Legacy VTK file of the C-alpha trace (Angstrom):
# vtk DataFile Version 3.0
C-alpha trace
ASCII
DATASET POLYDATA
POINTS 653 float
48.572 21.109 -22.629
48.515 21.202 -26.412
46.517 24.328 -27.116
48.233 26.394 -29.802
47.854 30.116 -30.221
48.704 31.423 -33.667
50.868 34.490 -33.154
52.393 37.191 -35.365
55.856 35.869 -34.560
54.877 32.636 -36.261
53.543 34.202 -39.382
56.707 34.331 -41.441
58.740 31.642 -39.768
56.597 29.084 -37.961
53.118 29.333 -39.443
54.673 29.749 -42.882
55.804 26.129 -42.443
59.289 26.810 -43.752
59.265 29.229 -46.632
61.718 27.011 -48.431
58.629 25.795 -50.279
58.863 24.809 -53.882
57.713 27.168 -56.604
53.964 27.073 -56.834
53.481 27.016 -60.605
50.873 24.377 -60.016
48.482 25.181 -62.810
50.637 26.758 -65.507
50.295 25.648 -69.141
52.220 22.517 -70.015
54.879 23.019 -72.688
57.850 21.004 -73.883
58.129 18.682 -70.903
60.406 15.682 -70.660
58.137 14.341 -67.918
54.528 15.253 -67.243
52.788 15.394 -63.867
49.690 13.304 -63.344
46.373 14.977 -64.021
43.653 15.106 -61.420
40.786 12.734 -62.126
38.556 14.040 -64.889
40.756 17.077 -65.568
42.647 18.084 -68.690
45.024 20.673 -67.252
44.815 20.446 -63.461
47.682 18.459 -62.004
48.002 16.414 -58.851
50.073 17.929 -56.080
50.854 17.088 -52.463
52.152 18.778 -49.332
54.875 16.969 -47.397
54.418 16.123 -43.759
57.232 17.135 -41.381
59.817 14.353 -41.209
59.324 13.184 -44.801
62.230 11.770 -46.796
62.738 11.625 -50.544
64.314 8.555 -52.172
65.963 8.109 -55.579
63.722 5.191 -56.645
60.313 3.759 -55.873
62.108 0.856 -54.187
64.073 3.070 -51.841
67.773 3.826 -51.698
69.452 6.543 -49.691
66.840 8.983 -48.420
67.216 12.713 -47.880
65.162 14.804 -45.482
62.513 17.078 -46.966
61.199 20.091 -45.110
57.603 19.884 -43.953
54.829 21.636 -45.876
56.775 21.661 -49.095
54.602 21.521 -52.213
55.285 19.080 -55.041
53.739 17.943 -58.304
52.969 14.227 -58.514
54.575 12.447 -61.484
53.865 8.838 -60.574
52.688 6.378 -57.929
54.303 3.036 -57.159
55.009 0.767 -54.155
53.140 3.081 -51.799
55.277 6.036 -52.867
54.653 9.103 -54.975
57.136 10.415 -57.518
57.410 14.163 -57.061
58.952 17.165 -58.745
59.296 20.879 -58.057
57.956 22.369 -61.262
56.226 21.540 -64.505
59.356 22.273 -66.487
61.760 20.092 -64.516
62.430 16.426 -64.042
61.036 14.555 -60.994
63.237 14.798 -57.904
62.490 11.403 -56.385
60.001 9.330 -54.423
58.311 10.075 -51.090
56.278 7.547 -49.074
52.635 8.372 -49.704
51.807 8.371 -46.002
54.277 11.239 -45.554
52.298 13.456 -47.920
48.941 15.215 -47.864
46.916 15.543 -51.089
46.087 19.182 -51.888
43.415 19.394 -54.566
43.213 23.190 -54.700
45.794 25.797 -53.738
43.436 27.270 -51.163
44.676 28.914 -47.999
42.995 30.755 -45.139
43.903 34.300 -44.130
42.761 36.059 -40.962
40.700 39.206 -41.296
41.195 42.103 -38.909
39.758 40.804 -35.610
38.441 44.175 -34.447
34.783 43.912 -33.521
34.468 40.152 -33.710
35.292 37.007 -31.770
38.629 35.252 -32.122
38.522 32.359 -34.570
38.460 28.917 -32.954
40.135 25.842 -34.428
38.354 22.690 -33.280
39.350 19.044 -33.212
36.739 17.602 -35.594
34.181 18.425 -38.261
31.474 17.229 -35.866
32.597 19.706 -33.203
32.613 22.547 -35.726
29.183 21.640 -37.113
27.772 21.423 -33.602
29.028 24.923 -32.874
27.818 26.453 -36.123
24.324 24.949 -35.950
23.763 25.736 -32.281
20.980 28.345 -31.866
23.244 30.096 -29.357
26.486 29.633 -31.301
27.880 32.992 -30.161
27.520 32.075 -26.503
28.965 28.627 -27.147
31.979 30.111 -28.956
32.608 32.529 -26.087
32.435 29.675 -23.564
34.874 27.562 -25.592
37.291 30.484 -25.829
37.205 31.082 -22.071
37.721 27.383 -21.388
40.682 27.154 -23.761
42.358 30.294 -22.414
41.898 29.144 -18.824
43.444 25.765 -19.622
46.337 27.425 -21.449
47.057 29.770 -18.535
46.831 27.026 -15.925
49.963 26.462 -13.869
48.776 22.989 -12.968
51.232 20.466 -14.465
48.421 17.934 -14.775
46.547 20.163 -17.235
45.935 18.249 -20.461
44.557 18.894 -23.919
41.159 17.677 -22.734
40.936 20.705 -20.443
40.645 22.983 -23.468
37.664 21.025 -24.781
37.494 20.640 -28.547
39.668 23.730 -29.116
43.138 22.925 -30.465
44.168 26.444 -31.486
43.152 30.080 -31.160
43.555 33.013 -33.505
46.041 35.661 -32.283
44.674 38.775 -30.655
46.535 41.033 -33.086
45.928 41.272 -36.821
48.299 39.534 -39.232
48.131 41.052 -42.688
48.973 38.277 -45.121
49.972 40.766 -47.819
52.600 42.233 -45.478
53.651 39.159 -43.538
52.931 36.059 -45.582
51.963 32.806 -43.862
50.524 29.534 -45.100
47.416 27.916 -43.646
46.405 25.318 -46.266
42.740 24.405 -46.678
42.170 20.759 -47.539
38.414 21.012 -47.863
35.626 23.580 -47.576
31.990 22.712 -46.896
29.133 25.204 -47.005
26.659 25.112 -44.122
23.281 26.810 -44.442
21.923 28.486 -41.326
18.376 29.395 -40.330
19.250 33.060 -40.561
22.076 35.086 -42.010
24.556 34.105 -44.699
25.824 30.582 -45.130
29.079 29.648 -43.389
31.985 27.665 -44.796
33.443 24.976 -42.568
37.153 24.741 -43.355
39.410 21.727 -42.845
42.874 23.204 -42.373
46.350 21.937 -41.541
49.141 23.733 -39.754
52.413 23.098 -38.020
52.308 23.181 -34.200
52.674 26.788 -33.092
55.040 26.073 -30.224
57.080 23.088 -29.046
54.805 20.966 -26.911
55.126 21.638 -23.222
56.461 18.735 -21.163
53.598 16.338 -20.714
52.555 15.210 -17.314
53.932 11.811 -16.390
53.925 9.808 -13.206
56.946 10.334 -10.922
57.534 6.599 -10.990
57.854 6.618 -14.785
60.321 9.519 -14.708
62.396 7.836 -12.027
63.228 5.190 -14.621
64.780 7.768 -16.956
68.427 6.860 -17.602
71.151 8.910 -19.198
74.326 7.838 -20.947
77.229 10.152 -21.804
79.842 8.767 -24.202
83.088 10.669 -24.669
84.653 10.267 -28.115
88.268 11.378 -27.766
90.978 11.964 -30.317
93.877 9.863 -28.948
96.599 10.966 -31.369
99.978 12.327 -30.228
98.916 15.846 -29.187
95.992 14.773 -27.027
97.569 13.221 -23.901
96.986 16.249 -21.609
93.313 16.410 -22.619
92.821 12.688 -22.091
94.139 13.122 -18.568
91.836 16.094 -17.927
88.815 14.187 -19.251
89.648 11.225 -17.059
89.962 13.576 -14.080
86.622 15.253 -14.894
84.872 11.872 -15.015
86.470 10.913 -11.713
85.308 14.145 -10.077
81.706 13.524 -11.193
81.801 9.910 -10.038
83.027 11.078 -6.638
80.413 13.842 -6.550
77.533 11.519 -7.304
78.872 8.610 -5.289
76.109 6.271 -4.277
73.380 8.930 -4.532
70.006 8.185 -6.066
70.924 10.172 -9.187
73.941 7.947 -9.705
71.622 5.010 -10.286
70.357 6.657 -13.483
73.595 7.790 -15.122
76.545 6.081 -16.792
79.615 7.048 -18.804
81.240 5.547 -21.855
84.447 6.320 -23.734
85.686 5.668 -27.269
89.109 6.551 -28.579
89.886 7.189 -32.230
92.998 7.868 -34.242
93.204 7.400 -37.985
93.330 4.857 -40.765
95.777 2.024 -40.120
96.238 1.737 -43.852
97.746 5.197 -43.702
99.763 4.598 -40.505
99.786 0.934 -39.367
101.639 1.649 -36.103
98.804 3.775 -34.722
97.483 0.643 -33.026
93.783 1.181 -33.699
91.487 3.347 -35.771
88.722 3.295 -33.122
88.480 1.508 -29.796
85.586 1.098 -27.362
87.097 1.414 -23.885
83.802 1.535 -22.000
80.103 1.854 -22.718
77.257 2.915 -20.410
76.594 -0.265 -18.469
73.906 -0.268 -15.789
74.781 -3.802 -14.773
77.939 -2.301 -13.236
78.314 0.455 -10.629
78.982 4.017 -11.788
82.615 3.935 -10.655
83.384 0.924 -12.843
84.176 3.424 -15.588
87.368 4.488 -13.806
89.481 1.311 -14.220
88.021 0.851 -17.720
89.473 4.165 -18.891
92.679 4.099 -16.849
94.700 2.818 -19.780
93.504 5.365 -22.326
96.552 7.197 -23.666
97.619 9.083 -26.730
99.753 7.297 -29.281
103.385 8.277 -29.819
103.065 7.592 -33.565
102.218 10.475 -35.873
99.494 10.168 -38.481
99.972 11.333 -42.055
97.875 14.521 -41.859
96.649 17.056 -39.335
93.028 15.946 -39.817
91.976 12.725 -38.110
89.080 10.338 -38.697
86.663 11.878 -36.189
83.756 10.505 -38.218
84.937 6.961 -37.475
84.972 7.688 -33.739
81.485 9.198 -33.741
80.144 6.416 -35.951
81.511 3.858 -33.487
79.689 5.607 -30.639
76.443 5.622 -32.609
76.701 1.968 -33.629
78.492 0.254 -30.735
76.484 1.656 -27.822
73.019 0.340 -27.003
71.076 3.597 -26.944
67.646 1.976 -26.854
67.589 1.646 -23.078
68.586 5.262 -22.519
66.305 8.268 -22.190
69.152 10.787 -22.183
71.516 10.182 -25.092
74.674 12.271 -25.237
77.973 12.160 -27.115
80.822 14.584 -26.430
83.496 14.683 -29.131
86.861 16.087 -27.995
89.434 16.958 -30.634
92.079 19.454 -31.709
91.840 18.691 -35.437
89.357 18.666 -38.308
87.671 15.519 -39.546
88.556 13.614 -42.688
85.961 14.198 -45.370
83.947 11.256 -46.673
85.658 11.619 -50.040
89.091 11.178 -48.463
90.605 7.847 -49.633
91.567 7.062 -46.012
88.103 7.738 -44.551
86.887 4.594 -42.796
83.197 5.476 -42.948
82.990 7.377 -46.263
80.518 9.619 -44.432
80.381 13.384 -44.698
79.453 15.545 -41.724
75.763 16.068 -42.683
75.271 12.329 -43.101
76.907 11.642 -39.749
74.723 14.237 -38.061
71.589 12.604 -39.499
72.652 9.230 -38.113
72.979 10.733 -34.634
69.633 12.516 -35.009
67.900 9.286 -36.012
69.046 7.771 -32.721
67.930 10.849 -30.777
71.498 11.664 -29.709
72.630 15.156 -28.731
76.159 15.490 -30.070
78.432 18.030 -28.372
81.823 19.030 -29.789
84.670 20.438 -27.711
87.108 21.894 -30.227
90.603 22.705 -28.965
91.886 25.740 -30.868
95.552 24.943 -30.300
98.499 26.926 -31.707
99.378 23.889 -33.831
95.936 23.967 -35.430
96.338 27.646 -36.157
99.688 27.083 -37.856
98.133 24.305 -39.923
95.313 26.637 -40.986
92.808 24.101 -39.653
90.659 26.115 -37.253
88.126 27.705 -39.611
87.475 24.573 -41.629
87.178 22.376 -38.539
84.886 24.884 -36.805
82.542 24.792 -39.794
82.528 20.997 -39.728
81.826 20.739 -36.023
79.155 23.429 -35.913
77.358 21.431 -38.594
77.925 18.130 -36.797
76.636 19.463 -33.463
73.465 21.016 -34.872
70.546 20.040 -32.622
66.997 21.424 -32.704
68.012 24.627 -34.434
71.139 25.329 -32.378
74.733 24.148 -32.270
76.304 22.314 -29.337
79.766 23.518 -30.338
82.228 24.546 -27.611
85.512 26.024 -28.853
88.373 26.288 -26.369
90.514 29.365 -27.175
94.244 28.616 -27.259
93.372 25.002 -26.512
95.222 24.846 -23.211
94.533 21.915 -20.861
93.763 24.428 -18.096
91.073 26.124 -20.230
89.733 22.762 -21.421
89.071 21.264 -17.976
86.241 23.626 -16.915
84.546 23.316 -20.319
84.321 19.538 -20.254
83.476 19.611 -16.538
80.617 22.028 -17.154
79.129 19.994 -20.025
79.274 16.725 -18.105
77.871 18.274 -14.928
74.980 19.930 -16.745
74.099 16.686 -18.508
74.132 14.903 -15.169
71.922 17.660 -13.758
69.430 17.101 -16.610
69.096 13.466 -15.607
68.702 14.420 -11.944
66.021 17.019 -12.761
64.086 14.576 -14.939
64.133 11.789 -12.381
63.366 14.124 -9.492
66.507 13.001 -7.671
68.558 16.100 -6.775
72.323 16.068 -6.414
73.225 17.752 -3.165
76.879 18.174 -4.081
76.346 20.640 -6.929
77.765 24.031 -5.967
75.830 27.285 -6.501
78.413 28.277 -9.119
77.736 25.116 -11.090
73.976 25.639 -10.799
74.353 29.210 -12.048
76.469 28.053 -14.962
73.854 25.437 -15.869
71.131 28.065 -16.105
73.342 30.399 -18.142
73.429 28.091 -21.176
69.977 28.026 -22.834
71.101 25.251 -25.166
71.066 22.824 -22.293
67.406 23.436 -21.494
66.491 22.672 -25.122
68.453 19.427 -24.965
66.839 18.516 -21.652
63.302 19.109 -22.935
63.989 17.196 -26.154
65.311 14.185 -24.264
62.431 14.207 -21.786
59.736 14.458 -24.461
61.346 11.766 -26.571
61.597 9.482 -23.546
57.955 10.004 -22.600
56.887 9.512 -26.190
58.669 6.169 -26.343
57.537 5.148 -22.874
53.878 6.011 -23.409
53.868 5.219 -27.149
52.620 8.735 -27.749
51.238 9.223 -31.251
51.918 12.942 -31.354
50.757 14.276 -34.732
53.413 15.648 -37.055
50.767 18.064 -38.292
47.834 19.733 -36.609
44.551 19.104 -38.387
41.620 21.226 -37.280
38.299 22.673 -38.362
37.245 26.282 -38.334
34.722 28.619 -39.976
35.121 31.593 -42.253
32.578 33.621 -40.248
32.173 34.629 -36.625
29.723 32.229 -34.915
28.504 35.159 -32.818
27.661 37.207 -35.899
27.893 35.539 -39.288
27.858 38.928 -40.992
31.424 39.275 -39.768
34.038 37.274 -41.597
36.841 35.734 -39.536
38.838 34.198 -42.364
39.237 34.960 -46.021
39.572 31.982 -48.318
42.292 32.699 -50.823
43.743 30.881 -53.800
47.468 31.003 -54.482
47.878 31.993 -58.120
51.197 32.507 -59.846
51.877 35.666 -61.785
51.584 33.616 -64.973
48.235 32.185 -63.935
46.820 35.557 -62.983
48.079 36.979 -66.269
46.286 34.216 -68.173
43.115 34.832 -66.170
43.297 38.569 -66.879
43.772 37.896 -70.580
40.694 35.647 -70.551
38.600 38.294 -68.813
39.792 40.924 -71.263
38.594 38.794 -74.172
35.212 38.260 -72.488
34.935 42.005 -71.889
35.889 42.804 -75.466
33.326 40.307 -76.799
30.645 41.767 -74.542
31.377 45.315 -75.596
31.487 44.316 -79.273
28.087 42.633 -78.959
26.336 45.513 -77.234
24.409 46.414 -80.370
23.264 42.827 -80.789
23.454 40.675 -77.616
22.645 37.583 -79.643
26.126 37.724 -81.157
27.946 37.731 -77.800
28.792 34.022 -77.686
29.743 33.930 -81.350
32.045 36.895 -80.787
33.406 35.269 -77.650
34.216 32.023 -79.430
35.856 33.866 -82.309
38.006 35.881 -79.893
39.262 32.792 -78.093
39.734 30.855 -81.324
42.004 33.613 -82.612
44.263 33.295 -79.555
44.122 29.515 -79.070
46.978 27.262 -80.095
44.479 24.743 -81.407
41.110 26.463 -82.146
39.476 23.169 -83.086
39.743 22.036 -79.457
37.339 24.773 -78.338
34.359 23.225 -80.111
30.991 24.713 -79.304
31.198 26.453 -75.927
27.878 26.508 -74.077
28.901 28.498 -71.011
31.530 31.098 -70.160
33.066 28.906 -67.473
34.600 26.725 -70.209
36.986 29.582 -70.953
38.027 30.338 -67.402
40.186 27.318 -66.710
39.699 24.185 -64.680
41.440 25.537 -61.600
38.299 27.544 -60.752
36.140 24.418 -60.858
35.251 23.018 -57.455
36.230 26.089 -55.471
33.734 26.960 -52.710
32.363 30.097 -54.333
29.715 31.027 -56.889
31.238 32.624 -59.958
29.348 35.591 -61.384
30.054 34.571 -64.950
31.077 30.896 -65.100
27.532 29.547 -65.428
26.314 32.046 -68.021
24.923 30.372 -71.143
23.632 31.996 -74.374
20.108 31.687 -73.010
20.862 33.170 -69.585
22.861 35.970 -71.193
19.888 37.042 -73.295
17.544 36.660 -70.330
19.590 39.150 -68.296
18.594 42.185 -70.230
20.813 45.142 -71.051
21.064 46.445 -67.482
22.299 43.188 -65.946
24.628 42.593 -68.875
26.183 46.020 -68.343
26.613 45.338 -64.613
28.317 42.052 -65.363
30.719 43.646 -67.846
31.471 46.403 -65.322
32.260 43.717 -62.738
34.682 42.061 -65.148
36.323 45.428 -65.832
36.772 45.997 -62.078
38.406 42.571 -61.700
40.820 43.483 -64.471
41.776 46.716 -62.742
42.303 44.819 -59.496
44.613 42.294 -61.166
46.488 45.126 -62.849
46.941 46.696 -59.426
48.389 43.436 -58.113
50.792 43.406 -61.034
51.846 46.998 -60.388
52.925 46.213 -56.815
55.739 43.639 -56.849
56.071 43.856 -53.066
52.755 42.006 -52.780
54.100 38.926 -54.548
55.757 36.095 -52.671
58.508 33.811 -53.929
58.047 30.376 -52.431
61.234 28.776 -53.636
64.488 29.296 -55.477
62.996 30.010 -58.897
64.229 33.232 -60.497
61.331 33.308 -62.936
59.122 36.289 -61.968
56.146 34.403 -63.384
56.495 31.837 -60.597
55.861 34.346 -57.790
52.465 33.861 -56.125
49.760 36.081 -54.738
46.976 34.991 -52.334
43.944 36.092 -54.339
40.776 36.282 -52.194
38.090 33.891 -53.354
35.655 36.784 -53.673
37.974 38.496 -56.137
37.887 35.663 -58.634
35.588 36.203 -61.653
LINES 1 654
653 0 1 2 3 4 5 6 7 8 9 10 11 12 13 14 15 16 17 18 19 20 21 22 23 24 25 26 27 28 29 30 31 32 33 34 35 36 37 38 39 40 41 42 43 44 45 46 47 48 49 50 51 52 53 54 55 56 57 58 59 60 61 62 63 64 65 66 67 68 69 70 71 72 73 74 75 76 77 78 79 80 81 82 83 84 85 86 87 88 89 90 91 92 93 94 95 96 97 98 99 100 101 102 103 104 105 106 107 108 109 110 111 112 113 114 115 116 117 118 119 120 121 122 123 124 125 126 127 128 129 130 131 132 133 134 135 136 137 138 139 140 141 142 143 144 145 146 147 148 149 150 151 152 153 154 155 156 157 158 159 160 161 162 163 164 165 166 167 168 169 170 171 172 173 174 175 176 177 178 179 180 181 182 183 184 185 186 187 188 189 190 191 192 193 194 195 196 197 198 199 200 201 202 203 204 205 206 207 208 209 210 211 212 213 214 215 216 217 218 219 220 221 222 223 224 225 226 227 228 229 230 231 232 233 234 235 236 237 238 239 240 241 242 243 244 245 246 247 248 249 250 251 252 253 254 255 256 257 258 259 260 261 262 263 264 265 266 267 268 269 270 271 272 273 274 275 276 277 278 279 280 281 282 283 284 285 286 287 288 289 290 291 292 293 294 295 296 297 298 299 300 301 302 303 304 305 306 307 308 309 310 311 312 313 314 315 316 317 318 319 320 321 322 323 324 325 326 327 328 329 330 331 332 333 334 335 336 337 338 339 340 341 342 343 344 345 346 347 348 349 350 351 352 353 354 355 356 357 358 359 360 361 362 363 364 365 366 367 368 369 370 371 372 373 374 375 376 377 378 379 380 381 382 383 384 385 386 387 388 389 390 391 392 393 394 395 396 397 398 399 400 401 402 403 404 405 406 407 408 409 410 411 412 413 414 415 416 417 418 419 420 421 422 423 424 425 426 427 428 429 430 431 432 433 434 435 436 437 438 439 440 441 442 443 444 445 446 447 448 449 450 451 452 453 454 455 456 457 458 459 460 461 462 463 464 465 466 467 468 469 470 471 472 473 474 475 476 477 478 479 480 481 482 483 484 485 486 487 488 489 490 491 492 493 494 495 496 497 498 499 500 501 502 503 504 505 506 507 508 509 510 511 512 513 514 515 516 517 518 519 520 521 522 523 524 525 526 527 528 529 530 531 532 533 534 535 536 537 538 539 540 541 542 543 544 545 546 547 548 549 550 551 552 553 554 555 556 557 558 559 560 561 562 563 564 565 566 567 568 569 570 571 572 573 574 575 576 577 578 579 580 581 582 583 584 585 586 587 588 589 590 591 592 593 594 595 596 597 598 599 600 601 602 603 604 605 606 607 608 609 610 611 612 613 614 615 616 617 618 619 620 621 622 623 624 625 626 627 628 629 630 631 632 633 634 635 636 637 638 639 640 641 642 643 644 645 646 647 648 649 650 651 652
């Protein structure tokens, strides 16, 4: 099922949505810019900003070009809009970085986030699938009982061992609050609020319905699918082998490993769903014309032919007897050929195994056939959903050439898959040590296909089964391939973000708050806010003898500090001084709406209470400033003013 449970383990890594976020100087004063972000509608200093969806790419122009991946939940300013794309940049002071398709972004009007309160003595917060579901819960006369029933239903569905359990079994609940308390000031996480709507109740305080977004808490469990659909799952394993002079023994061992698997599978049911392919590569013919070929497709996974048809197709694969000009070979050309020349679309399991004893030519090398660097090559494989394994032979010759460390770095990068590396070094690089490595990889891949299709392979030995279970990387690959296959087969529209609705108070007792609404303010912003409050306090204290002079004193104080006093004009309420970023937040400011008339109507006692409240806010902000450990850096900026603090909404003026 798809029920998520927010957990403390997520708070800094998962729920934080990748803390490689850009610096959040979203509302800082604009000075000396070469480019200026777009203002929000009707605002003079509040800029547009967006959050990226997972899987977004950034392009150099509005028309496209070569895209680069952008981490999900990264925050950007918006500098322009064109051709369905938004031009974005990290900070106010920098130039735009590029263009992102608008449908891969989420507008974020305010920098509001939600933070869990200590759950002791209250119900766990529920995250529901729609605003209608949340409103129905909050307005129900027995909302506490309804919330308890929804929680029980969701937990029962989550704990179910029944593989047919689906998201519908958890009702409208898509996520649950963790049982333990996560202190956001100790373990920062990001739960952005897109919108907050106040709901009045017949009794008790009003409740805020929150529209929040989050990344999925856990990888989705394998979804139930019909056995008949899974029986159609097919896997293709393509070996990409370095066929230069030193590789003949390894070519023979690979050929023998393929033959053993073909004989093992024979005419079994699993053999109907699995095929091999093989590509050889050498180096640039411009560098060494007698090499014979740069890359050559000897066989590709072909389900129109029997499994054993691979054997005669690869019988003539041999290493060349002509030396190339350098120790490194053009491995990128071999991998690129496998990506491009094999029809992966009909395959559920997509696997490449690169076998080499040398590093790869860099894309900047004049003899590189592809002009691709390792990260670019990896992205091409990822776009096709291919798991790319690398068997690296650490031969004595490679050690003498000083090639091992550099090549290992290349191939760990190339084989990166779902947060892990499918890199298999072979110490000393002997053919005897190589054989079991390649045999194990191929057998485990075959086992993945057999497990997915439900067609066991009787010939697997207990030792091979034990070895399969010992490598956790293989289970990740297997799950990824299965989920991708089912997604394509069933045209699953799995969301790249989780959107849900929750409330800031416990439905069972609205006097208890479940979530604090907070606003991310930079150190610079909070400093500006504190300076504003200090001026208001000073003006109030100066006008104690004559309250009628308060607004005149206030205007004079701000005019003295303003860059352009004439822009202040005649201020009719205190909120004009506080900054636009407080406008539209779902709270009632104590001071923003005060006018000269309402100030005088307060009387001395209320005025004194208000000034005392402002003084307490100032002390609170000073306390924040005095504790640098409370501030979070959400990017690479070294400017201490760009650090942010999640200020509770109730602690704003």
